[in-house]
MIMARGU-262531 format. One line per 4 residues: number of its first residue (from 1); their letters; for each residue z, x, y of N, C-alpha, C, O. Coordinates in Angstrom, 3 decimals. Layout:
BEGIN
NUM = A = Z,X,Y,Z,X,Y,Z,X,Y,Z,X,Y  ... .
This chain:
BEGIN
1 = MLTL = 82.150,113.046,143.647,82.765,112.020,143.026,83.185,112.219,141.579,82.402,112.440,140.655  84.448,112.123,141.485,85.097,112.557,140.085,85.021,111.111,139.342,85.363,110.080,139.920  84.541,111.138,138.009,84.207,109.989,137.344,84.693,110.118,135.703,84.177,110.990,135.004  85.584,109.313,135.220,85.819,109.394,133.824,85.252,108.054,133.204,85.457,106.950,133.709 .
5 = EHVD = 84.586,108.253,132.160,83.889,107.060,131.624,84.349,107.040,129.989,83.959,107.832,129.131  85.274,105.927,129.809,85.580,105.591,128.470,86.277,106.889,127.732,86.089,107.039,126.525  86.967,107.689,128.364,87.744,108.837,127.844,88.639,108.699,126.860,89.581,107.943,127.099  88.591,109.328,125.618,89.655,109.559,124.698,90.092,110.893,124.731,89.269,111.808,124.756 .
9 = AGYG = 91.467,111.127,124.733,91.911,112.454,124.476,93.292,112.478,123.973,93.982,111.460,123.929  93.756,113.806,123.536,95.005,113.923,123.059,95.566,115.106,122.527,95.072,116.139,122.980  96.460,115.237,121.692,97.005,116.510,121.268,96.939,116.108,119.839,97.480,115.097,119.392  96.176,117.044,119.081,96.069,116.922,117.519,95.823,115.489,117.206,94.974,114.847,117.825 .
13 = RVQV = 96.564,114.964,116.238,96.430,113.569,115.703,96.894,112.628,116.767,96.523,111.457,116.689  97.602,112.979,117.674,98.169,112.040,118.867,97.075,111.654,119.923,96.645,112.464,120.744  96.711,110.513,119.846,95.536,110.017,120.813,96.529,109.451,122.176,97.327,108.517,122.097  96.301,110.132,123.203,97.090,109.594,124.426,96.332,108.787,125.446,96.896,107.922,126.116 .
17 = LRGL = 94.915,109.101,125.576,94.073,108.342,126.434,93.127,107.464,125.576,92.556,107.970,124.610  92.966,106.321,125.862,92.027,105.494,124.973,91.314,104.653,125.808,91.881,103.725,126.384  89.779,104.942,125.976,89.095,104.412,126.723,89.320,104.342,128.147,89.221,103.258,128.721  89.635,105.479,128.816,90.145,105.533,130.360,88.864,105.635,131.034,88.010,106.492,130.805 .
21 = SFGA = 88.792,104.638,131.933,87.735,104.711,132.921,88.419,104.921,134.360,89.473,104.341,134.621  87.733,105.839,135.366,88.443,106.116,136.468,87.403,106.692,137.486,86.397,107.313,137.143  87.718,106.450,138.624,86.704,107.062,139.639,87.508,107.533,141.014,88.288,106.775,141.589  87.266,108.655,141.391,87.768,109.146,142.681,86.743,109.791,143.502,86.185,110.813,143.102 .
25 = RAGE = 86.408,109.144,144.854,85.456,109.408,145.686,86.003,110.646,146.597,87.201,110.792,146.835  85.037,111.473,147.051,85.175,112.372,147.988,85.607,111.855,149.298,85.039,110.853,149.732  86.583,112.443,150.009,87.092,111.854,151.347,88.240,110.859,151.153,88.825,110.453,152.157  88.592,110.453,149.989,89.389,109.112,149.855,90.812,109.811,149.191,90.763,110.846,148.526 .
29 = VTCV = 91.799,109.240,149.416,93.067,109.510,148.728,93.280,108.676,147.540,93.454,107.465,147.673  93.280,109.260,146.343,93.505,108.680,145.096,94.794,108.846,144.588,95.166,110.020,144.591  95.623,107.994,144.134,96.833,107.981,143.580,96.842,107.430,142.117,96.405,106.318,141.825  97.418,108.373,141.168,97.476,107.973,139.906,99.131,107.631,139.700,99.981,108.503,139.876 .
33 = MGRN = 99.429,106.395,139.348,101.010,106.259,138.966,101.148,105.737,137.485,100.159,105.249,136.938  102.182,105.817,136.918,102.556,105.062,135.659,103.783,105.656,135.191,104.177,106.695,135.720  104.472,105.077,134.198,105.661,105.573,133.766,105.518,106.640,132.789,104.412,106.816,132.276  106.526,107.390,132.463,106.503,108.508,131.712,105.868,108.343,130.343,106.227,107.348,129.714 .
37 = GAGK = 105.072,109.073,129.835,104.253,108.949,128.758,103.054,108.214,128.812,102.397,108.008,127.791  102.656,107.729,130.118,101.468,106.779,130.200,100.146,107.553,130.207,99.089,106.923,130.186  100.161,109.069,130.240,99.002,109.629,130.225,98.535,110.289,131.578,97.375,110.691,131.664  99.198,110.382,132.381,98.755,110.962,133.800,98.577,112.446,133.530,97.479,112.923,133.816 .
41 = TTML = 99.388,113.134,133.086,99.302,114.588,132.937,98.113,114.986,131.924,97.402,115.977,132.094  97.991,114.096,130.862,96.915,114.226,129.823,95.673,114.181,130.470,94.783,115.022,130.346  95.636,113.014,131.276,94.162,112.852,132.056,93.898,114.195,133.080,92.765,114.673,133.146  94.893,114.700,133.782,94.596,115.705,134.561,94.242,117.068,133.572,93.474,117.928,134.002 .
45 = RAIM = 94.729,117.164,132.511,94.609,118.264,131.597,93.122,118.245,131.098,92.336,119.192,131.105  92.901,116.928,130.650,91.405,116.604,130.222,90.503,116.996,131.457,89.495,117.662,131.224  90.746,116.691,132.531,89.779,116.939,133.594,89.719,118.380,133.738,88.662,118.784,134.221  90.616,119.294,133.430,90.788,120.595,133.876,90.186,121.355,132.468,89.923,122.558,132.489 .
49 = GQVA = 90.014,120.596,131.354,89.511,121.358,130.224,90.748,121.958,129.526,90.663,122.929,128.774  91.810,121.378,129.791,92.981,121.859,128.945,93.366,121.214,127.786,94.165,121.743,127.013  92.875,120.112,127.580,92.882,118.981,126.520,91.626,118.541,126.067,90.776,118.147,126.865  91.440,118.573,124.881,89.876,118.220,124.331,89.701,116.796,124.497,90.618,116.043,124.168 .
53 = VTSG = 88.492,116.294,125.028,88.123,114.859,125.203,87.376,114.686,123.872,86.471,115.432,123.498  87.864,113.587,123.170,87.256,113.348,121.824,86.197,112.266,122.007,85.420,112.001,121.090  86.161,111.677,123.111,85.149,110.495,123.349,84.920,110.357,124.762,85.847,110.694,125.500  83.999,109.982,125.208,83.778,109.762,126.606,83.129,110.730,127.503,82.667,111.742,126.977 .
57 = RILL = 83.017,110.574,128.826,82.651,111.610,129.769,83.466,111.839,130.808,84.181,110.931,131.232  83.472,113.031,131.338,84.119,113.332,132.569,82.934,113.898,133.507,82.241,114.845,133.135  82.769,113.321,134.622,81.530,113.825,135.533,82.240,114.379,136.899,83.287,113.863,137.289  81.652,115.395,137.565,82.092,115.787,138.933,80.841,115.944,139.561,80.048,116.814,139.201 .
61 = DGAA = 80.599,115.089,140.553,79.443,114.969,141.290,78.210,115.013,140.323,77.229,115.716,140.568  78.334,114.093,139.029,77.154,113.965,138.090,76.986,115.069,137.067,76.132,115.002,136.184  77.899,116.180,137.219,77.869,117.287,136.346,78.988,117.026,135.286,80.145,116.788,135.632  78.577,117.084,133.926,79.501,116.942,132.770,80.575,118.035,132.920,80.234,119.212,133.028 .
65 = LEGL = 81.941,117.641,132.927,83.087,118.689,132.567,83.642,118.737,131.390,84.215,119.782,131.083  83.613,117.745,130.546,84.032,117.680,129.192,83.455,118.743,128.347,82.242,118.948,128.393  84.204,119.414,127.602,83.685,120.520,126.742,83.627,121.772,127.456,83.345,122.770,126.793  83.840,121.893,128.675,83.864,123.325,129.415,85.212,123.824,129.129,86.101,122.994,128.941 .
69 = APTG = 85.473,125.076,129.073,86.712,125.835,129.159,87.223,125.574,130.441,86.575,125.074,131.361  88.537,125.966,130.486,89.065,125.597,131.755,88.650,126.604,133.034,88.879,126.377,134.222  88.087,127.588,132.557,87.337,128.463,133.790,86.293,127.671,134.202,86.034,127.641,135.405  85.575,126.950,133.336,84.407,126.283,133.983,84.749,125.172,134.878,84.004,125.017,135.846 .
73 = SRNS = 85.821,124.305,134.719,86.415,123.463,135.699,86.671,124.184,136.891,86.295,123.716,137.966  87.283,125.295,136.828,87.743,126.068,138.093,86.682,126.358,138.755,86.638,126.139,139.966  85.575,126.935,138.040,84.357,127.274,138.824,83.862,126.193,139.653,83.240,126.481,140.676  84.088,124.843,139.298,83.470,123.694,139.956,84.310,123.482,141.182,83.991,122.621,142.001 .
77 = GSAM = 85.434,124.281,141.347,86.188,124.066,142.590,87.389,123.121,142.466,87.958,122.628,143.440  87.708,122.920,141.255,89.048,122.149,140.885,90.135,122.925,140.522,89.898,124.053,140.089  91.260,122.553,140.610,92.546,123.301,140.164,93.702,122.402,140.116,93.813,121.472,140.914  94.510,122.636,139.263,95.735,121.828,138.793,97.019,122.948,139.126,96.996,124.115,138.735 .
81 = CRRA = 97.938,122.442,139.788,98.952,123.319,140.343,100.349,122.524,140.148,100.283,121.303,140.284  101.280,122.949,139.921,102.619,122.420,140.010,103.057,122.200,141.446,102.694,122.957,142.347  103.859,121.128,141.648,104.287,121.020,143.009,105.577,121.713,143.219,106.549,121.463,142.507  105.609,122.569,144.168,106.805,123.244,144.496,107.741,122.348,145.237,107.272,121.540,146.038 .
85 = GASS = 109.108,122.431,145.022,109.990,121.617,145.548,111.531,121.926,144.936,111.993,123.037,144.678  112.097,120.798,144.801,113.615,120.825,144.641,113.740,121.489,143.425,112.867,121.583,142.562  115.043,122.016,143.391,115.599,122.775,142.116,116.730,121.785,141.472,117.746,122.215,140.926  116.426,120.462,141.607,117.250,119.547,140.991,117.191,119.447,139.456,117.987,118.759,138.816 .
89 = GRSR = 116.250,120.138,138.929,116.118,120.073,137.220,115.252,118.996,136.890,114.918,118.703,135.742  114.915,118.443,137.880,113.726,117.082,137.448,112.511,117.865,137.307,112.328,118.909,137.932  111.557,117.292,136.368,110.320,117.842,136.186,109.497,117.715,137.552,109.795,116.919,138.442  108.489,118.550,137.594,107.819,118.685,138.762,106.303,118.059,138.457,105.741,118.386,137.412 .
93 = SPRI = 105.686,117.194,139.353,104.434,116.495,138.740,103.304,117.379,139.175,103.241,117.921,140.278  102.409,117.479,138.206,100.940,118.296,138.432,100.248,117.486,139.449,100.408,116.274,139.592  99.414,118.290,140.196,98.636,117.792,141.249,96.974,118.481,140.960,96.895,119.621,140.504  95.906,117.805,141.219,94.814,118.366,141.099,94.112,118.268,142.452,94.256,117.270,143.157 .
97 = SRSG = 93.439,119.185,142.772,92.545,119.260,144.022,91.358,119.909,143.886,91.095,120.572,142.882  90.479,119.753,144.977,89.007,120.225,144.890,88.830,120.838,146.285,88.939,120.218,147.343  88.533,122.180,146.139,88.046,122.853,147.472,86.776,122.684,147.690,85.997,122.235,146.850  86.474,123.032,148.843,84.908,122.992,149.209,84.578,121.739,149.935,83.423,121.524,150.302 .
């Protein structure tokens, strides 16, 4: 299970996530939706170790992920990739997956 507990994260002095709590269970489909600028990509980047978590915890099957380098989260079997698709010039949404 992936769990975020009261996570704060952002870029420099700009705090994007404030007290985010979220859970996704193995074997279930979880969808994260929101308007542009709501923090969806920042949440994924925090999970992957690409954005510093300033407060709170990120757990994968009970093991802490926050503070790990991106290679540490990759070693857990998680990955973030861009969706391949249309060349319409629209931005492509990132996805996160877990193998194993």
